[in-house]
C-alpha positions as CSV (number, residue, x, y, z in Angstrom):
1,X,-37.8,4.7,4.2
2,X,-34.3,4.2,5.7
3,X,-32.7,5.4,2.5
4,X,-35.0,8.3,2.0
5,X,-34.1,9.5,5.5
6,X,-30.4,8.9,4.8
7,X,-30.4,10.9,1.6
8,X,-32.1,13.8,3.5
9,X,-29.3,13.4,6.1
10,X,-26.6,13.6,3.4
11,X,-28.1,16.8,2.1
12,X,-28.2,18.4,5.6
13,X,-24.7,17.2,6.6
14,X,-23.1,19.4,3.9
15,X,-22.8,22.1,6.5
16,X,-21.0,20.0,9.1
17,X,-20.1,16.4,10.0
18,X,-22.9,13.9,10.5
19,X,-24.2,13.6,14.0
20,X,-23.8,10.3,15.8
21,X,-27.2,8.8,16.6
22,X,-28.2,7.4,20.0
23,X,-27.1,3.8,19.7
24,X,-29.9,1.2,19.5
25,X,-30.0,-1.5,22.2
26,X,-30.4,-4.0,19.3
27,X,-27.0,-5.1,17.8
28,X,-28.4,-5.5,14.3
29,X,-30.0,-2.1,14.2
30,X,-26.9,-0.6,15.8
31,X,-24.9,-2.0,12.8
32,X,-27.4,-0.4,10.4
33,X,-27.0,2.9,12.2
34,X,-23.3,2.7,11.9
35,X,-23.4,2.0,8.2
36,X,-25.7,4.9,7.6
37,X,-23.3,7.1,9.6
38,X,-20.3,5.8,7.7
39,X,-21.9,6.7,4.3
40,X,-22.8,10.2,5.6
41,X,-19.3,10.7,6.9
42,X,-17.7,9.7,3.6
43,X,-20.1,11.9,1.7
44,X,-19.2,14.9,3.9
45,X,-15.4,14.4,3.8
46,X,-14.7,13.0,0.3
47,X,-14.3,15.5,-2.6
48,X,-16.1,13.2,-5.1
49,X,-17.4,10.1,-3.5
50,X,-19.2,8.9,-6.7
51,X,-16.5,9.6,-9.3
52,X,-16.1,5.8,-9.9
53,X,-19.3,4.2,-8.7
54,X,-22.5,6.0,-9.7
55,X,-24.8,7.0,-6.9
56,X,-27.6,4.6,-7.9
57,X,-25.3,1.5,-7.7
58,X,-23.6,2.8,-4.5
59,X,-27.0,3.2,-2.8
60,X,-28.2,-0.2,-4.0
61,X,-25.1,-1.9,-2.6
62,X,-25.5,-0.1,0.8
63,X,-29.2,-1.0,0.9
64,X,-28.4,-4.6,0.2
65,X,-25.8,-4.7,3.0
66,X,-28.1,-2.9,5.4
67,X,-30.7,-5.7,5.0
68,X,-28.1,-8.4,5.8
69,X,-26.4,-6.7,8.8
70,X,-28.9,-7.8,11.5
71,X,-28.2,-11.5,10.9
72,X,-24.6,-11.3,9.8
73,X,-21.6,-12.6,11.7
74,X,-19.1,-9.9,12.8
75,X,-16.8,-11.2,10.0
76,X,-19.5,-11.0,7.3
77,X,-20.4,-7.5,8.5
78,X,-16.8,-6.4,8.2
79,X,-16.4,-7.8,4.8
80,X,-19.6,-6.0,3.8
81,X,-18.0,-2.7,5.0
82,X,-14.8,-3.5,3.0
83,X,-16.9,-3.9,-0.1
84,X,-18.8,-0.6,0.4
85,X,-15.7,1.5,1.1
86,X,-13.9,-0.1,-1.9
87,X,-16.7,1.2,-4.2
88,X,-15.2,4.6,-3.8
89,X,-12.4,3.5,-6.0
90,X,-9.8,5.5,-4.2
91,X,-6.9,3.6,-2.6
92,X,-6.5,6.3,0.1
93,X,-10.1,5.9,1.3
94,X,-10.2,2.6,3.1
95,X,-10.8,0.8,6.4
96,X,-7.5,0.9,8.3
97,X,-8.5,-1.4,11.1
98,X,-9.0,-5.1,10.2
99,X,-9.5,-6.3,13.7
100,X,-12.7,-8.3,13.1
101,X,-11.0,-10.6,10.6
102,X,-7.6,-10.7,12.2
103,X,-8.4,-12.7,15.3
104,X,-6.8,-15.6,13.5
105,X,-4.5,-15.4,10.5
106,X,-2.4,-17.8,8.4
107,X,1.3,-17.9,9.6
108,X,2.3,-16.4,6.2
109,X,2.7,-13.0,4.7
110,X,2.5,-12.6,0.9
111,X,4.3,-10.1,-1.3
112,X,3.0,-9.1,-4.7
113,X,5.0,-9.0,-8.0
114,X,3.6,-8.5,-11.5
115,X,4.1,-12.2,-12.1
116,X,2.4,-13.5,-9.0
117,X,2.5,-13.8,-5.2
118,X,5.3,-15.2,-3.0
119,X,5.6,-15.9,0.7
120,X,7.8,-13.1,2.1
121,X,7.2,-13.5,5.8
122,X,6.5,-16.5,8.1
123,X,6.0,-17.5,11.7
124,X,8.8,-19.7,13.1
125,X,6.9,-22.9,12.8
126,X,6.4,-22.4,9.0
127,X,10.0,-21.3,8.1
128,X,10.0,-24.0,5.4
129,X,7.5,-22.0,3.4
130,X,9.6,-18.9,3.0
131,X,10.1,-17.7,-0.6
132,X,7.6,-20.2,-2.0
133,X,5.4,-19.1,-4.8
134,X,1.6,-19.3,-4.4
135,X,0.2,-21.6,-7.0
136,X,-3.3,-22.2,-5.7
137,X,-5.7,-21.8,-2.7
138,X,-8.1,-24.7,-2.3
139,X,-7.4,-25.6,-5.9
140,X,-8.0,-22.1,-7.3
141,X,-5.1,-20.2,-9.0
142,X,-4.2,-16.9,-7.3
143,X,-5.3,-14.9,-10.3
144,X,-8.9,-16.3,-9.9
145,X,-8.7,-15.6,-6.1
146,X,-7.6,-12.0,-6.9
147,X,-10.7,-11.5,-9.1
148,X,-12.9,-12.7,-6.2
149,X,-11.2,-10.5,-3.7
150,X,-10.9,-7.4,-6.0
151,X,-14.3,-5.9,-4.8
152,X,-12.9,-5.7,-1.3
153,X,-9.7,-3.8,-2.2
154,X,-9.8,0.0,-2.6
155,X,-7.7,0.5,-5.7
156,X,-7.2,2.7,-8.7
157,X,-4.8,0.5,-10.6
158,X,-3.6,-3.1,-10.9
159,X,-0.5,-2.5,-8.7
160,X,-2.6,-1.4,-5.7
161,X,-5.0,-4.2,-6.3
162,X,-2.2,-6.9,-6.3
163,X,-0.9,-5.5,-3.0
164,X,-4.3,-5.4,-1.4
165,X,-5.0,-8.9,-2.5
166,X,-1.7,-10.0,-0.9
167,X,-3.0,-8.8,2.5
168,X,-6.4,-10.5,2.2
169,X,-4.8,-13.8,1.1
170,X,-3.4,-14.1,4.7
171,X,-6.8,-13.7,6.3
172,X,-8.7,-17.0,6.3
173,X,-11.9,-15.5,7.7
174,X,-12.1,-13.2,4.6
175,X,-11.3,-16.2,2.3
176,X,-14.1,-18.1,3.9
177,X,-16.6,-15.2,3.6
178,X,-16.0,-14.9,-0.1
179,X,-16.1,-18.7,-0.8
180,X,-12.4,-19.2,-1.3
181,X,-11.9,-21.4,1.8
182,X,-14.3,-23.9,3.3
183,X,-12.8,-23.7,6.8
184,X,-11.1,-20.6,8.2
185,X,-9.2,-22.8,10.6
186,X,-7.2,-24.4,7.9
187,X,-6.5,-23.6,4.3
188,X,-5.0,-25.9,1.6
189,X,-2.3,-24.2,-0.4
190,X,-0.3,-25.3,-3.4
191,X,3.2,-23.8,-3.3
192,X,6.3,-23.9,-5.5
193,X,9.6,-23.7,-3.6
194,X,12.6,-21.8,-5.0
195,X,13.9,-25.1,-6.5
196,X,10.8,-25.5,-8.6
197,X,9.2,-28.4,-6.5
198,X,5.4,-28.1,-6.0
199,X,3.6,-29.4,-3.0
200,X,0.2,-29.2,-1.3
201,X,0.3,-27.8,2.2
202,X,-2.5,-27.6,4.7
203,X,-1.8,-24.4,6.7
204,X,-3.6,-23.9,10.0
205,X,-4.5,-20.5,11.2
206,X,-3.0,-19.0,14.4
207,X,-4.3,-16.6,17.0
208,X,-3.2,-13.0,16.5
209,X,-2.2,-12.9,20.1
210,X,0.2,-15.8,19.5
211,X,2.2,-14.2,16.7
212,X,5.9,-13.8,17.2
213,X,6.5,-11.1,14.7
214,X,7.0,-11.6,11.0
215,X,10.5,-12.8,10.4
216,X,11.8,-13.8,7.1
217,X,13.7,-17.0,8.2
218,X,15.7,-16.8,5.0
219,X,17.4,-20.0,3.7
220,X,21.3,-20.0,3.6
221,X,21.3,-19.0,-0.1
222,X,19.3,-15.8,0.5
223,X,21.2,-12.6,0.3
224,X,19.4,-9.3,0.6
225,X,20.5,-6.7,-1.9
226,X,21.7,-3.4,-0.4
227,X,18.4,-1.6,-1.2
228,X,16.5,-4.1,1.0
229,X,19.0,-4.1,3.9
230,X,17.6,-1.2,5.9
231,X,14.0,-1.0,4.9
232,X,12.9,-0.2,8.5
233,X,15.0,3.0,8.7
234,X,13.3,6.3,7.9
235,X,16.2,7.3,5.7
236,X,19.9,6.6,5.3
237,X,22.8,7.2,2.9
238,X,26.1,5.8,1.9
239,X,28.8,6.5,-0.6
240,X,29.6,4.0,-3.4
241,X,33.2,5.1,-4.0
242,X,33.9,3.0,-7.1
243,X,30.9,4.6,-8.8
244,X,31.5,8.0,-7.3
245,X,27.9,8.0,-6.2
246,X,26.0,9.0,-3.1
247,X,23.1,6.6,-2.6
248,X,20.3,8.0,-0.4
249,X,17.4,5.8,0.5
250,X,14.3,7.7,1.6
251,X,11.9,5.2,3.1
252,X,9.3,7.4,4.8
253,X,8.1,11.0,4.2
254,X,8.5,11.5,8.0
255,X,10.8,12.9,10.7
256,X,10.9,13.0,14.4
257,X,11.9,15.7,16.9
258,X,15.0,13.7,17.7
259,X,15.7,13.2,13.9
260,X,14.7,16.3,12.0
261,X,15.2,15.8,8.3
262,X,16.9,19.1,7.8
263,X,20.0,17.7,9.6
264,X,20.0,14.7,7.2
265,X,19.7,17.0,4.2
266,X,22.6,19.2,5.5
267,X,24.8,16.1,5.9
268,X,24.1,15.0,2.3
269,X,24.6,18.5,0.8
270,X,27.9,18.9,2.7
271,X,29.1,15.6,1.4
272,X,28.2,16.5,-2.2
273,X,29.9,19.9,-1.8
274,X,33.3,18.1,-1.3
275,X,33.4,17.7,-5.1
276,X,34.6,14.2,-5.5
277,X,31.2,12.6,-6.4
278,X,29.6,12.6,-9.7
279,X,26.1,11.2,-9.1
280,X,23.3,11.4,-6.5
281,X,20.8,8.5,-6.4
282,X,17.6,9.0,-4.4
283,X,15.8,5.7,-3.8
284,X,12.0,6.0,-3.2
285,X,11.2,2.4,-3.9
286,X,10.1,1.5,-0.4
287,X,8.4,4.8,0.4
288,X,4.7,4.6,1.1
289,X,4.2,8.3,1.7
290,X,3.6,10.6,4.7
291,X,4.3,14.3,4.5
292,X,5.7,15.4,1.1
293,X,7.1,18.6,2.7
294,X,9.7,16.7,4.8
295,X,12.0,16.3,1.7
296,X,11.9,20.1,1.0
297,X,15.3,21.0,2.7
298,X,17.1,18.6,0.3
299,X,15.2,19.9,-2.7
300,X,15.9,23.5,-1.8
301,X,19.6,22.7,-1.3
302,X,19.9,20.9,-4.6
303,X,18.1,23.7,-6.5
304,X,20.9,26.1,-5.4
305,X,23.6,23.7,-6.7
306,X,23.7,23.7,-10.5
307,X,25.9,20.6,-10.8
308,X,23.2,18.5,-9.1
309,X,20.2,19.6,-11.3
310,X,19.2,17.1,-14.0
311,X,21.1,15.0,-16.5
312,X,22.7,11.8,-15.4
313,X,23.9,13.2,-12.1
314,X,20.5,13.2,-10.3
315,X,18.7,9.9,-10.5
316,X,15.5,8.9,-8.6
317,X,14.5,5.3,-8.2
318,X,10.8,4.5,-8.0
319,X,8.8,1.2,-7.9
320,X,5.5,-0.5,-7.1
321,X,5.7,0.6,-3.5
322,X,6.3,4.3,-4.2
323,X,3.0,5.8,-3.1
324,X,1.2,9.0,-2.1
325,X,3.6,11.7,-0.9
326,X,6.6,9.8,-2.1
327,X,5.2,9.9,-5.6
328,X,4.6,13.6,-5.2
329,X,8.3,13.9,-4.3
330,X,9.3,12.0,-7.4
331,X,7.3,14.3,-9.6
332,X,8.8,17.3,-7.9
333,X,12.3,16.0,-8.4
334,X,11.7,15.5,-12.1
335,X,9.8,18.7,-12.7
336,X,11.9,21.1,-10.6
337,X,15.3,19.6,-10.7
338,X,15.3,17.6,-13.9
339,X,15.9,14.3,-12.2
340,X,15.8,11.1,-14.3
341,X,13.4,8.5,-12.9
342,X,14.4,4.8,-13.2
343,X,12.6,1.7,-12.1
344,X,8.9,0.6,-12.3
345,X,5.6,2.4,-12.2
346,X,4.5,3.7,-8.8
347,X,1.5,2.4,-6.8
348,X,-0.8,5.4,-7.4
349,X,-2.4,7.2,-10.3
350,X,-0.8,10.7,-11.0
351,X,-4.3,12.2,-10.9
352,X,-6.0,10.9,-7.7
353,X,-7.3,11.6,-4.3
354,X,-5.2,12.2,-1.1
355,X,-4.7,14.2,2.0
356,X,-6.2,11.6,4.2
357,X,-8.2,12.4,7.4
358,X,-9.0,9.5,9.6
359,X,-12.1,9.0,11.8
360,X,-13.6,6.1,13.8
361,X,-16.9,4.5,13.4
362,X,-19.1,5.5,16.4
363,X,-20.0,2.0,17.8
364,X,-17.4,-0.5,16.6
365,X,-14.5,2.0,16.9
366,X,-13.0,0.8,13.5
367,X,-10.7,3.4,11.9
368,X,-11.5,4.7,8.5
369,X,-9.2,6.8,6.3
370,X,-10.8,9.2,3.9
371,X,-9.3,11.4,1.1
372,X,-10.2,15.1,1.4
373,X,-8.6,16.5,-1.7
374,X,-8.3,15.7,-5.4
375,X,-4.9,16.0,-7.1
376,X,-4.6,16.6,-10.8
377,X,-0.9,16.6,-11.7
378,X,-0.7,15.4,-15.4
379,X,-2.8,15.7,-18.5
380,X,-5.1,12.8,-19.3
381,X,-5.8,10.0,-16.8
382,X,-2.9,7.5,-16.9
383,X,-3.3,4.5,-14.5
384,X,0.2,4.8,-13.2
385,X,3.1,7.2,-12.7
386,X,5.8,5.8,-14.9
387,X,9.6,6.2,-14.8
388,X,11.6,7.7,-17.6
389,X,13.5,4.3,-17.9
390,X,11.6,1.1,-17.1
391,X,13.8,-1.5,-15.4
392,X,11.7,-4.4,-13.8
393,X,12.6,-6.3,-10.7
394,X,11.4,-9.9,-10.4
395,X,11.1,-12.0,-7.3
396,X,14.0,-14.0,-8.6
397,X,16.1,-10.9,-8.6
398,X,15.3,-10.4,-4.9
399,X,15.9,-14.0,-4.1
400,X,19.3,-13.9,-5.7
401,X,20.3,-10.6,-4.1
402,X,20.2,-8.6,-7.4
403,X,19.2,-5.0,-7.8
404,X,18.7,-4.6,-11.5
405,X,17.5,-1.0,-11.1
406,X,20.6,0.3,-9.3
407,X,22.8,-1.9,-11.5
408,X,21.4,-0.2,-14.6
409,X,22.1,3.3,-13.1
410,X,25.7,2.4,-12.0
411,X,26.5,0.8,-15.4
412,X,26.2,4.2,-17.0
413,X,28.8,7.0,-16.6
414,X,27.6,9.9,-14.6
415,X,27.2,13.3,-16.3
C-alpha cells in the first residue's frame, strides 16, 4: 500500500515539488516518511532518474530499505540512503552530508590512484602512517573492499568509484555496516611504507570533534612538485622563463567579489601580450568544478589573439580530479581554441548529468545534491573524457616530487 500511494504521489508531483508530510511521532515511521519524500524529490528534480537502474529494481530496493528503517540504527539507516541514491548512477546526485557516520573517523585520509590507495593525510598522532600504501583492511585486499563499497558510491566510471571508495575507507562505521570491520572503534590495517616494509597496524577511531585538521606530516624526503604546491588557491600563475612558458593553475571554477576572475584573466593576457613567451599551459588537474562561465574572460581574450589559438602553444592539463565544470572548460578550450590536452582521463563521462540543485531532507536535515540537466557533448557514450596525449602520474611520482605531465609538455619545443 505504501508504494501504491508513493507512485501516485510521484505522478502528482510532476507539477511541483513534493509536499513535506506532517512528521510522525514515531521515529521509525518518520524515517519511512523521509525516504518516501526523498524518492519523490529525486523523481521531480532529476531529468532521468532511471536511466541506469530500472524502475522495478529501484522500487524494490526502496521497499526493502523501508521495511528495515524502523529498527535500523542511525548509521544503518544512513548507509541505506547512500545505497538508494547511488542507484541513480549519476556522480553529481549524491548525499552531501555524511554526519551520521562521521561522529568517529579513522585518523587517516586515503587518496586513490589507478594502482591502489595511499594514506595522503593523517592526524598528528599517526604521522608515521603518511604515504603508506593500503594492502588490506581486516585481511581483505582493498580491491575486494572496493567491490563491497561500490553500491554506496554514486559513480559513472571507475575513476569516480575509486575516489568515492577512498572516502568510505576512512569511515569505520560504514565499514562495520557492510561487514568490512568487526568493530568501528578499531580497524586492523595492513600497510606498506615507502621503503617497501609491510606491517599490520590497529588504528583506533577518533571523535570528529577532536580532529586537528588533515595535515600531511611529510617525511624529510617528501618534496611536493610545483603543481601540488598551491592546491588551496582558487587560481594562480607564474612564468617558467627557461621554457618561455606561462603556467596557469586553475583550481576552482569560482571567484569572489574581492577576487573577480576578469582581473586575473587581464593579468595573464597582458603578460602574454609582451611577446617574449611561446607557450601557455592551463592546469585543470585539481579542478573539481563550479561555474564553467568563470573562465570565459580568458577564453574570450585568447580567441582574439591568433598566436594563442591551438598548436603546441596552448596546452591544457587534465587528470583524474578534473570534474564537472572544469571538464566543460577543457572541452571548450579544445573545441574553440584548438588546445592540446595532456594528462589522464577526467573524473566524469563526457555525456552525463549536471547543474546540481541541493535540498535538505525534511526531518534529518541531511543535504542532497541532485542533477537537473543532462549533457550530451560527444558521440557515443565513452566512460571518460580523455586527453589527446595520455601521460600517467603514479603515487611514486608524487612521492618523489615529479610531475611527468608538465615535464612531457616542457620537453617539447613550443610552436
